[in-house]
C-alpha positions as MATLAB code, in Angstrom:
seq = 'MQCDSVTPRDQRAVEQLLDRWSAIDDEAGRRAAERRREFLRRAGRPLTEYQFGERPNEWVHRDWMRPLRFLYRNIPVGVRMQIKKRLAK';
ca = [
      46.757  -21.974   57.690;
      46.098  -25.672   58.104;
      43.029  -26.953   56.930;
      41.871  -30.201   59.207;
      38.690  -31.053   57.205;
      40.817  -33.074   54.675;
      41.893  -35.657   56.854;
      42.957  -39.269   55.460;
      40.974  -42.054   56.367;
      42.867  -45.274   57.775;
      42.638  -48.189   55.505;
      40.182  -50.349   57.635;
      37.928  -47.803   57.593;
      37.942  -47.841   53.700;
      37.765  -51.201   52.845;
      34.318  -51.310   55.284;
      32.985  -48.162   53.361;
      33.997  -50.191   50.110;
      32.283  -53.189   51.263;
      29.536  -51.520   52.727;
      28.925  -49.436   48.935;
      29.568  -52.564   47.603;
      26.929  -54.446   49.131;
      24.456  -51.714   48.632;
      25.456  -51.983   44.719;
      24.842  -55.679   44.442;
      21.194  -55.232   46.067;
      20.294  -52.445   43.668;
      21.551  -54.682   40.780;
      19.544  -57.696   42.244;
      16.357  -55.368   42.259;
      17.007  -53.767   39.099;
      17.246  -57.771   38.012;
      14.078  -58.778   39.858;
      11.994  -55.536   38.250;
      13.205  -56.596   34.468;
      12.030  -60.391   35.142;
       8.447  -59.421   36.353;
       8.421  -56.889   33.215;
       9.240  -59.724   30.983;
       6.933  -62.139   32.570;
       3.983  -59.638   32.673;
       4.774  -58.511   28.702;
       4.524  -62.585   28.053;
       8.210  -61.954   26.531;
      10.941  -64.774   27.065;
      13.622  -63.992   29.581;
      17.161  -63.409   27.427;
      19.832  -62.300   28.806;
      20.468  -58.814   27.177;
      23.240  -58.416   24.079;
      25.400  -55.541   23.539;
      25.583  -55.476   19.705;
      28.220  -53.799   17.822;
      27.263  -50.221   16.746;
      27.041  -49.350   12.766;
      30.387  -47.447   12.671;
      32.072  -49.389   15.377;
      34.654  -50.247   13.314;
      36.141  -46.472   12.579;
      37.680  -47.575   16.003;
      39.360  -50.414   15.349;
      43.394  -50.197   15.136;
      43.844  -50.748   11.820;
      41.815  -47.098   11.078;
      44.342  -44.885   13.241;
      46.122  -44.313    9.979;
      43.344  -43.589    7.753;
      41.543  -41.171   10.651;
      45.002  -39.179   10.945;
      44.947  -38.789    7.541;
      40.927  -38.095    7.178;
      41.575  -35.162   10.337;
      44.471  -33.692    8.793;
      42.641  -32.967    5.151;
      40.947  -29.675    4.359;
      37.218  -29.231    6.039;
      35.911  -28.986    2.539;
      37.142  -32.086    1.230;
      36.058  -33.905    4.606;
      32.474  -32.751    4.183;
      32.172  -33.840    0.741;
      34.124  -37.296    1.587;
      31.365  -37.473    4.765;
      28.525  -36.567    2.231;
      29.494  -39.612   -0.119;
      29.543  -42.219    2.736;
      26.671  -41.152    4.334;
      24.446  -42.215    1.259;
];
């Protein structure tokens, strides 16, 4: 039994689709930026670029923490909960 419903597309058709989707995405981005500018203008707020700040616990995911995370994950759950309670304060 052969399934003909799934056929590979030729490279040119794929590139055309990607170009079309890229244009649609660019237009959506432009419209979103315009809505944001209009909202800030009406609210009387300055137009600034959005800054992604570091989350409070981002340091936990740094490479130097890998050995400590490994040790923490492999200690008994009761001890982990006690450490977590102490660190949360």
